[in-house]
C-alpha positions in Angstrom: 11.2 -6.4 8.1 10.1 -9.0 10.6 11.7 -12.4 10.6 9.6 -15.6 10.1 9.8 -16.2 13.9 8.3 -12.8 14.6 5.4 -13.3 12.1 2.1 -14.6 13.3 1.6 -18.4 12.9 -1.6 -17.8 10.9 -1.0 -16.8 7.2 -4.1 -14.6 7.2 -2.8 -12.8 10.3 0.5 -12.3 8.6 -1.2 -10.7 5.5 -3.4 -8.5 7.7 -0.3 -7.4 9.7 1.4 -6.3 6.5 -1.5 -4.6 4.6 -4.4 -4.6 7.0 -4.9 -0.9 7.6 -7.4 1.0 5.6 -4.7 3.4 4.3 -2.2 0.7 3.3 -4.7 -1.0 1.1 -5.7 2.3 -0.6 -2.0 3.2 -1.0 -1.3 -0.2 -2.6 -4.4 0.3 -4.9 -2.9 3.5 -6.2 0.6 2.1 -6.5 -0.6 -0.8 -8.6 -1.5 1.7 -11.3 1.8 3.7 -11.4 4.4 5.3 -9.2 3.1 8.2 -7.2 4.7 11.2 -5.5 4.0 11.8 -1.8 1.8 14.9 -2.3 -0.1 13.2 -5.1 -1.0 10.3 -2.7 -1.9 12.7 0.1 -4.3 14.6 -2.2 -5.9 11.5 -3.7 -6.4 9.7 -0.3 -9.0 12.0 1.1 -8.7 12.2 4.9 -5.2 10.7 5.4 -2.9 12.8 7.5 0.7 13.5 6.5 1.9 11.5 9.5 -0.2 8.4 8.7 0.9 8.5 5.1 4.5 8.8 6.1 4.3 6.0 8.6 2.4 3.7 6.2 4.9 4.2 3.4 7.9 3.7 5.7 6.3 0.5 7.1 5.6 -0.9 3.7 9.1 0.0 2.5 10.6 -1.7 5.5 8.5 -4.8 4.7 9.8 -4.8 1.1 6.4 -3.9 -0.5 7.2 -0.3 -1.6 10.2 1.2 -3.1 11.2 4.9 -2.5 13.2 6.5 -5.3 14.8 9.8 -4.8 15.8 11.7 -7.9 18.8 14.0 -7.8 17.0 17.1 -9.0 16.4 20.6 -7.7 14.0 20.5 -6.0 14.4 16.8 -5.1 11.7 14.5 -6.5 10.7 11.4 -4.6 8.5 8.7 -6.1 6.9 5.6 -4.5 6.3 2.4 -6.4 5.6 -1.2 -5.7 8.5 -3.7 -5.5 8.1 -7.0 -7.3 7.0 -8.4 -3.9 4.4 -5.6 -3.6 3.1 -6.4 -7.1 2.3 -10.0 -5.9 -0.5 -8.4 -3.8 -2.5 -7.6 -7.0 -4.7 -10.7 -6.8 -5.6 -9.8 -3.3 -6.6 -6.3 -4.2 -8.4 -7.5 -7.3 -10.4 -9.9 -5.1 -11.3 -7.1 -2.7 -12.4 -4.9 -5.6 -14.5 -7.7 -7.1 -16.2 -8.4 -3.8 -16.9 -4.7 -3.2 -18.5 -4.4 -6.6 -20.6 -7.5 -6.0 -21.7 -6.3 -2.6 -22.7 -2.9 -3.9 -24.7 -4.6 -6.7 -26.7 -6.6 -4.1 -27.9 -3.4 -2.3 -31.2 -1.9 -3.3 
């Protein structure tokens, strides 16, 4: 996790740095609904590579947005969910959804 001094001065740039990639936003969209397993996310996010999914999840975990839970089972089960901090992104994703719906409705 970056310190305040390492974050951009602009709050919008800070937000974009944390969730600005196409894949991170779509991962967050899914995790807002429920916890997901790695392979479930990979199958649902058409076109994402295993490497990019791994890097995105690790980055968001490091930033405190995503929680990785490992269950002591055989075979091991790992689930990803939003932390309370990650859940505070819901209004941003809701706004993106609403704007996308509005934009699509304006097209012929």
